[in-house]
C-alpha positions in Angstrom: 60.3 84.7 114.0 60.4 88.3 112.7 64.1 88.6 114.0 66.8 86.9 111.7 68.9 84.6 113.9 71.9 85.7 111.5 71.7 89.5 111.2 74.4 89.6 108.3 71.8 91.4 105.8 70.2 94.6 107.3 72.3 97.1 105.9 72.3 95.8 102.1 68.8 97.2 101.5 69.1 98.8 98.2 69.6 102.7 98.3 71.6 102.5 101.4 75.3 104.1 102.1 77.6 101.4 100.5 75.1 99.3 98.9 76.0 95.7 97.3 74.1 93.1 95.8 73.4 90.2 98.2 74.5 87.7 95.5 77.1 88.7 92.9 78.4 86.5 90.1 80.9 88.0 87.5 82.1 85.9 84.5 81.5 82.5 86.2 82.7 79.4 84.6 82.5 75.5 85.7 84.1 73.1 83.3 84.1 69.2 83.9 86.1 66.4 83.0 90.0 66.4 82.5 90.7 64.9 79.0 87.7 66.7 77.1 86.7 69.8 79.0 82.6 70.1 79.2 81.7 73.9 79.5 78.7 73.5 82.1 78.8 77.4 83.0 80.2 79.6 80.7 81.1 83.4 81.4 77.5 84.0 83.4 77.1 87.2 85.4 74.3 88.5 87.5 73.1 90.0 90.6 70.4 89.6 93.3 69.4 92.0 95.8 68.0 91.8 99.4 64.1 90.8 99.5 64.4 89.7 95.9 63.5 86.4 94.2 65.9 85.6 91.5 65.0 82.8 89.1 67.5 80.6 86.8 65.6 79.4 84.2 66.3 77.0 81.6 66.1 73.1 80.5 67.9 70.3 81.9 71.7 70.9 81.3 71.5 74.6 81.2 74.1 75.0 84.2 71.6 76.0 86.7 72.3 73.3 89.4 76.1 74.1 88.7 75.6 77.7 89.8 73.6 77.3 92.5 76.1 74.7 94.1 78.7 76.9 93.6 76.7 79.9 95.4 76.0 77.2 98.1 79.6 76.6 98.7 79.4 72.7 97.8 81.2 72.9 94.4 84.2 75.0 93.3 84.1 77.5 90.0 86.7 76.9 87.3 86.8 80.8 86.7 85.1 84.1 87.5 84.1 85.6 90.9 81.1 85.1 93.0 80.1 86.6 96.1 77.2 86.1 98.8 76.4 88.9 101.5 79.9 90.3 100.6 81.8 87.3 101.1 83.9 85.9 98.5 82.6 82.4 98.1 85.5 81.4 95.7 88.2 81.7 98.1 86.0 81.2 101.5 83.0 79.1 100.5 82.6 77.9 104.5 82.0 81.5 105.6 78.3 81.5 104.3 77.1 78.3 105.6 75.5 80.2 108.6 73.5 82.4 106.7 72.3 80.6 103.8 69.6 77.7 103.5 70.7 75.6 100.4 67.9 72.8 99.4 69.3 70.3 96.7 67.6 69.2 93.4 65.3 66.1 94.5 62.4 65.1 96.2 63.6 65.7 100.0 67.2 64.7 98.9 68.6 66.5 102.3 66.3 64.4 104.5 67.1 61.0 106.5 64.4 58.3 105.4 64.8 56.5 108.5 63.7 59.6 110.8 60.3 61.0 111.4 59.1 64.2 110.4 59.8 65.6 113.8 63.2 63.8 114.0 64.4 65.4 110.8 63.5 69.1 112.1 65.2 68.2 115.4 68.3 67.0 113.8 68.8 70.0 111.5 68.0 72.4 114.6 71.2 70.5 116.3 73.3 70.8 113.0 72.4 74.6 113.0 72.7 75.1 116.7 69.2 77.0 116.7 68.2 78.5 120.2 65.5 76.9 121.9 63.2 79.9 121.7 63.7 80.5 118.0 63.4 77.0 117.3 60.1 76.4 119.1 58.6 79.5 117.5 60.0 79.0 113.9 59.0 75.2 114.2 55.4 75.8 115.2 55.0 78.7 112.2 56.6 76.1 109.6 54.6 73.4 110.4 51.4 75.6 109.9 52.3 76.8 106.9 53.2 73.5 105.3 50.3 71.4 107.2 52.7 68.9 108.3 51.9 68.8 112.1 49.6 65.8 111.8 52.6 63.7 110.3 55.1 64.5 113.1 55.6 61.0 113.6 55.7 59.6 110.1 59.1 58.4 108.8 60.4 60.3 105.6 60.4 57.3 103.5 56.5 57.3 104.1 55.9 60.6 102.8 54.4 61.8 99.1 56.7 63.7 96.9 55.2 67.2 98.0 55.3 66.4 101.6 58.8 65.5 101.3 59.7 68.7 99.7 57.6 70.7 102.3 59.9 68.8 105.0 62.9 69.7 103.1 61.9 73.4 103.1 61.2 73.4 107.0 64.6 71.9 107.4 66.0 74.4 105.2 64.6 77.4 107.0 64.7 76.4 110.4 67.8 78.4 111.3 66.2 81.5 109.7 68.7 82.1 106.9 69.1 85.3 105.5 69.3 83.6 101.9 67.7 80.6 100.4 68.8 78.7 97.6 66.4 76.0 96.4 67.5 73.9 93.3 64.3 72.8 91.2 62.0 72.6 94.6 58.9 72.2 92.7 59.9 69.4 90.2 57.9 66.2 90.6 55.4 67.6 93.1 51.5 68.0 92.8 50.1 71.5 92.1 48.7 71.9 95.5 52.2 71.4 96.8 53.7 73.7 94.3 51.3 76.7 95.3 51.9 76.2 99.0 55.6 76.3 98.0 55.3 79.7 96.4 53.2 80.9 99.4 55.7 80.0 101.8 58.7 81.6 99.7 56.7 84.9 98.9 55.8 85.1 102.5 59.2 84.8 104.0 60.3 87.3 101.3 57.9 89.9 102.4 58.1 89.1 106.2 62.3 89.1 106.5 63.5 90.4 103.2 65.0 86.9 102.5 66.8 86.9 99.3 66.1 83.9 97.3 67.6 82.3 94.3 66.1 79.5 92.9 66.1 77.4 89.8 63.2 76.0 87.6 62.2 74.9 84.2 58.4 76.1 84.7 57.7 79.2 82.7 54.8 80.1 85.1 57.2 80.2 88.1 59.3 82.6 86.2 56.7 85.0 86.4 56.5 84.9 90.1 60.2 85.9 90.2 61.0 89.5 90.7 64.0 88.8 88.1 65.2 86.0 86.1 67.6 84.9 83.9 67.4 82.5 81.0 70.3 80.1 80.8 70.9 77.6 77.8 74.0 75.2 77.4 75.7 77.0 80.2 75.4 80.4 78.9 73.1 83.4 80.0 70.9 84.4 77.0 68.8 87.1 78.5 68.4 88.8 81.9 65.6 91.2 83.4 62.2 91.2 85.1 59.2 89.3 83.6 57.9 92.4 82.4 61.0 93.7 80.5 61.8 90.6 79.1 58.0 90.3 77.7 58.3 93.9 76.2 61.4 93.1 74.3 59.6 90.4 72.5 58.5 91.3 68.8 56.3 89.9 66.1 53.2 87.8 66.7 52.8 84.2 68.3 50.4 81.7 67.3 49.3 78.1 68.0 48.4 75.7 65.1 47.1 72.2 64.8 47.4 70.4 61.5 47.2 66.9 59.9 49.5 65.7 59.0 51.7 67.7 61.2 55.2 67.1 59.5 53.8 68.0 56.3 52.2 71.5 57.8 55.7 71.9 59.8 57.6 71.5 56.7 55.4 74.1 54.6 55.6 76.6 57.8 59.6 76.2 58.1 59.9 77.2 54.5 58.3 80.4 54.8 60.8 83.3 55.4 58.4 84.8 57.9 58.6 82.2 60.3 61.2 83.1 62.9 60.7 79.7 65.0 58.4 76.6 65.2 58.1 74.3 67.9 55.9 71.1 68.4 54.0 70.5 71.7 51.9 67.7 71.2 49.0 68.2 68.6 50.2 71.7 68.2 52.7 73.7 66.4 53.8 76.9 68.2 55.0 79.8 66.0 56.8 82.9 66.3 56.1 85.2 63.3 57.3 88.6 61.5 53.9 88.5 59.9 50.5 89.1 61.3 48.0 86.4 61.4 46.1 87.5 58.2 49.2 86.9 56.3 49.8 83.5 57.8 46.4 82.4 56.6 46.9 83.7 53.4 50.1 81.7 52.8 48.4 78.6 54.2 45.3 79.3 51.9 47.4 79.5 48.8 48.7 76.0 49.6 45.4 74.4 49.7 46.3 72.3 46.6 48.3 70.3 49.0 46.3 67.7 51.0 47.4 69.0 54.3 44.2 70.1 56.5 45.3 72.8 58.9 43.6 74.2 61.6 44.4 77.3 63.2 44.0 78.6 66.7 44.7 82.1 68.2 42.2 81.4 71.3 39.2 79.4 71.7 38.3 76.4 69.2 40.5 75.5 66.3 39.0 76.4 62.9 39.7 74.5 59.5 41.4 76.1 56.5 40.3 73.4 53.9 37.3 74.4 52.1 
């Protein structure tokens, strides 16, 4: 299990002579449409090293899936450069197929519903031509990690969402790829399955120095990555380690609750010391150029309005209305 089936990556360790990133893209662009071009990816550049978990973070429509499909060799780029393990995937996308594991977005989208768990795994073994000894060892370990062994005879269509994703991950990892490309792998699965997925990913990264490039819209998952890139409307707005990105944030962040909410929001957005404001359920989340005391003073000065505002920085909400 510890010996990679495709030994293409060992010389890529950072610090070695002639080092280069395992994944590297430069000024990558992807357009859709003929008459009216839609920029799904616009001038994106980043790289990922061996043994690194790199996260593409952003909302739906940010361009995450287009990037990962280009890197998997299943989608052509419109402009720019991209390489995986030193291979130019723009010119030769088929050359990387043996060393990557691509897991498309969707609950077990790469599975065959009419096949059982065991049959799906065997199918991907035959597809990847995995030697028998490596296959048996890897299969046993992956089934143990995902706890799917009791369900080997169950058809994929009868698995829960979390179990489908675990099976999809087994099928993606069965040939011991050096590079893993999962596209939003934990979307729609239960919290326990999410935790299991991350334990598996972190385990193979630690064991075999696998390079993982994944997409997610969950900020808690971004914190588990070694590096992340934030995408919005096809453009990269920032990149770095979670700690370095946090250190670049300035100002104060607060959560408010108010009734009526729309009146409070209007008042807050009219104050020049509020940098941004977003509504999440009953909460208004603020980024401020001021301290909490200044905000409370500003709100207290508006007490003649009939807006009752509660402030919470931690613990319970407290009312400002006297």
